[in-house]
C-alpha positions in Angstrom: 30.4 31.8 39.1 32.8 31.9 41.8 31.7 35.6 43.4 27.6 33.9 43.3 25.8 33.0 46.0 24.7 29.0 45.8 20.5 29.8 45.1 22.4 32.1 42.6 24.4 29.3 40.9 21.3 27.1 41.6 18.6 28.7 38.9 21.6 29.5 35.5 22.0 25.3 36.7 18.2 25.0 36.1 17.8 27.6 33.4 20.2 26.1 30.8 19.5 22.4 31.9 14.9 23.1 31.2 14.3 24.4 27.4 12.6 27.5 26.8 9.3 27.2 25.8 6.4 28.9 23.7 2.7 29.3 25.3 1.0 26.2 24.0 4.7 23.6 25.6 3.5 26.4 28.9 -0.8 25.3 28.5 0.5 21.3 28.1 3.4 21.1 30.6 1.2 23.1 32.7 -2.3 20.7 32.3 -0.2 17.6 32.1 1.0 18.2 36.0 -2.3 19.2 36.6 -3.8 15.5 36.3 -0.6 13.9 37.4 -0.4 16.1 41.2 -4.6 15.0 41.3 -3.4 11.0 40.3 -1.1 11.4 42.8 -3.3 12.8 44.7 -6.0 9.9 44.4 -3.4 7.3 45.0 -1.7 7.8 47.5 -3.6 11.3 49.8 -7.5 11.0 49.0 -7.2 9.1 52.2 -6.9 11.5 54.4 -7.8 15.0 52.7 -10.5 15.6 49.8 -9.9 15.8 46.5 -11.0 19.0 45.8 -7.7 20.4 47.9 -5.3 18.5 46.0 -7.2 20.3 42.5 -6.7 23.5 44.1 -2.9 22.1 44.8 -2.7 21.2 41.4 -4.3 24.7 39.7 -1.5 26.6 41.8 1.4 24.2 40.2 -0.4 24.5 36.6 -0.5 27.9 37.6 3.0 28.3 38.2 4.0 26.4 34.9 2.4 28.9 33.1 3.4 31.9 34.4 6.9 31.3 35.8 7.8 28.4 33.2 11.0 29.5 30.9 10.8 32.9 28.4 11.9 31.7 24.5 14.9 34.1 24.0 13.7 37.6 22.0 14.8 37.6 18.4 17.2 40.5 18.0 17.1 42.0 14.1 
């Protein structure tokens, strides 16, 4: 790891910590992140910004998890 940048090392550490997920896992964690973000928004931010803004941001978080979540390794035969 001596020749790699800090960003590359950080990504490698994250890849080792976060387990690989199937589409069902991505869907589950995306929905949980959406709900969790909206509950936090309701409790802390709704006084300053409307809930629909939180819903849009929560949906973007859901899409990011669903699209960029750790993939399962391809099994070689």
